[in-house]
Phi, psi and omega in degrees: 000139171271129180216153178285334183221115183292338177270076190302332180296339181272353181220099174270144182280155171283326182220131171239124178254124186230169170060043180233172166256105187256111180273104191284335185057032170283186187296340179257002185053045184294154174247129181239172177252334188210157181219144173240145185232134173224128180052042174082359182235160182281126177247349179203144177219126178171219180277155181304309189294336180276314182291330179301339180295341180270010180274126176244189183299325185253012177282129171277132179251121177253113180268114182284347180054043178069017175283172186263137174233135175240165167304155176303146183281133177257097181270094197268017166201099182216173178223065184296326177295318178291322181297318178302330182280348181276352185264151174306147007270000184289324184215162174278139174274118187243011184273160173289135006264010179304316173237142182236359183203166172297325175301320177296320182292321180295322179292318179297322179295315181300319178293322178296318179303323180293336187264354183233175181272153174303141181093340177289142177287149172240125174241153179210157184223144168109000184291149179208114184295349175293348180234009177270123188306316182299321182284327178293320180288330180228102184301341181273354181270129180228153177300147179207172183293334180290340174295328188262329186310312182302328183263347182217068182286336189245354181246119178295144184234134170229109178252121186267131178301154182305323180278353172084355186246019176218140180240147177243114185248157170262179186295325179297318178294318177300322179296312181293327179277358179055046175256113186233183178303327186266000179286124178294156173296140175291164179298329185244027180191194182210137172265111179292137183233150176290124185298334182278322187248341183081359179288143177299138181274347186102353178264121179248114182265134181137211180265359178072021183293342180295345181262355188302330184272350183243334177288134178290141178282149169290151179281161178299320179297317178302320179293318178297315179299317179300316179298314179299317179296313182296319178291324178295324176295317180295320176303319181292345175261008178090010183274132178241344177223143179221155165247115177289123196300321181190112175235139191260128177289331176233031172098105179288334177073013176291155185308130180079007181062037183292339184233032184276182182294336179295329176296323175297318177299322178296317175301318181296319177301312184297324177295312179301329181272001180069027185257358178289132178244020174204155175280131190242128173245137187242127169270123178283150174234122182251102179199177177230123182054040175083354184257130177253126172230168179300326181296308179291328176296309180298313181301318179296310182298315180294326183287319189286326171072006174233173182204193183310130177101351179290126181125205182220193186290351180257324184213116182213160172276117183275330185160211179221157185239142175239136169266105186269332175208192186260238187221132181295333180293336175247018172061035178248359171285142185277118186238157170288314183264147180295146167291151170306127183097350174108163179091147176238006185072190180194166172294151177273002179277135180299150180158156184273342181223163175304319182295317178299317182293318178300309183298321176301316182296316182299317180299320179296316180299310184297316181296315182294317178301315181299329183260022167087018181256123164292141184246134166244122188243121173293110181215118184251312185287149181301323182289322178293316180299316176303319180295318179298312182296321173307315183289321177301312183297317179298316183294314182295320179296324185278326184220080184296128166198165186278070188284322184059048174300154179211156175271132174264125180085294170056033189308316189243037176298138180267159176302323180296319181289325180299323177299319176295319180297318181298318182298324186255014176059042180265131184270173175229130179241101186243175184224090180292340177292334176287328174297319177296319182290322191250005190306313179294322179292322176294322174309313185286330181279317189249344187094152188292330180293311178291326180297322182298337180265002174294127180057069185278077187297317184297317177306315185291314179297314181297334179276356180084016180289142168285112187246123171259141177241114191237163186276333188053043177307119180208253182288339180241148172286121180222154176218166189296329183294325174295322177295321177296313180302316181293321179296328180280325189255325186059038180259154176278141177295319189284314191244345186077006179291137180274128181242114181065061181300335180291351178265005176295147177233169180284160178300320181299316179294322181293324177290321177302323180296339182258001185227274186291329179290324173299319178297321175302312180304322183281001187060032187226024182294343179279347184233353177206178174097347177210165181257093183218159180303133177092346183272164180297141182276070180251119186226157173229126184254127182246154184280333183224164189280106183295341179276341185237342181299152172313124186306328183290349181254000184303318185294339185266357180298125178287142168274125181264328183200146175233130185235130179235122179060031178083000181248136181285123177250348174211135183213119176277000175062043179247325178252000000 
């Protein structure tokens, strides 16, 4: 038995967990039977008969009854505050299978209109035309404002796409936002227009910052409530640590103020009140009305005066986030090769040319790095990822420190770029569950050959890259087990078709991506991410063996218990 104190009689544990299959995720991926916890940290790992010696009169003993225990899940790119706001009564749920068609959305809208006053905004989250019956039957059919106008002529509507970077508006919302046929496209987005008339269709691609001045902000109490809801959902999935995707020191400007500085204050209040049920890392966003420029970036960094590592093991500043491009599904990710039908996308940084936008991005990266910020950059297109890595390398060469910058999403990273990332210790934070959800749709947008290289996990693992696999919990409920299943199988949710089988990874690697690799990203691999002596007692208990169960059933394994610092934050009351 490994123990912190060989004279076990002098140190009784607060909690002893026995009779389990404990997947430690240590460097050898060892399996143990029992664990002892004292003052929120692990003091022993080993066999039942050995660890039981640390049981005293006041020790709680948890018999796992041969169930499986993992380190607590580190979901290192999520939006729990935003997710809580997507749920009723604050917003309509528009995700599959709650809604399966545009007709379903229209019906839900009609019911909401009856319950509110004329002029009040209606928001909804999670729509995805890949699962809307009308769009599936006719690939040329897309959601538009005329679908919503008949049932909501007097209430403005903003429905957020599942990936969060596209909005579906009705005519009343367009009117309030002053978006007309003559409104030019913004620097960081696109107003979709009817090809025959040039009129806005109601689909706004980008970050939706054009709505920032007209959408009503959530109150601080609503944000606190949303955080609590979002973290409880995460706890029920076995999550003990999260990285909140983007909160703004001087206002992220996303619709409804979902990521502004007040949200950070709400997290801080919950910490002071002892109400946090997960360890929280925050990525800062420095922008104005959702737009990031070097000017707003520099002003934000200079003003805040803190950087990566500020805080403690419960609430800390993890770094800062840049939105470098859009989404390949709406052809706004910046690519080297044209999309079918034309266009290559572009960087989301303002500028008149690709060169201007590229140079602005590099300046932002270098400045943040110089001032102590680890960066997570939303980058999907291969050309965008290369640009970000150019910036990382320039920054590291000029000001060396252990920043552990990383690419967020990284769908179309190339083998050549992966080699550069490995050399400079640049990480990857990807979402294989999104590959599972959108695989068939990506086939239709990019073609099967390019789609097969979407989210190339195996290339990254083989190159020695630190890879995190995260849920990106936002408009849709997603969890890490689905990500593990997708990383192992590479199958499509809709059809079961395998896309890029050569990119499959082992279950062990997939589990590391949800635990110890997230801890590495947080600069905290020495205190969490595996079940070892001296580390935080954060655990996730599963009902079935994730290492041996049919891979197609991994996503369905029930989570029985979630423990943080030796205290239970979720209990299905089974063990």
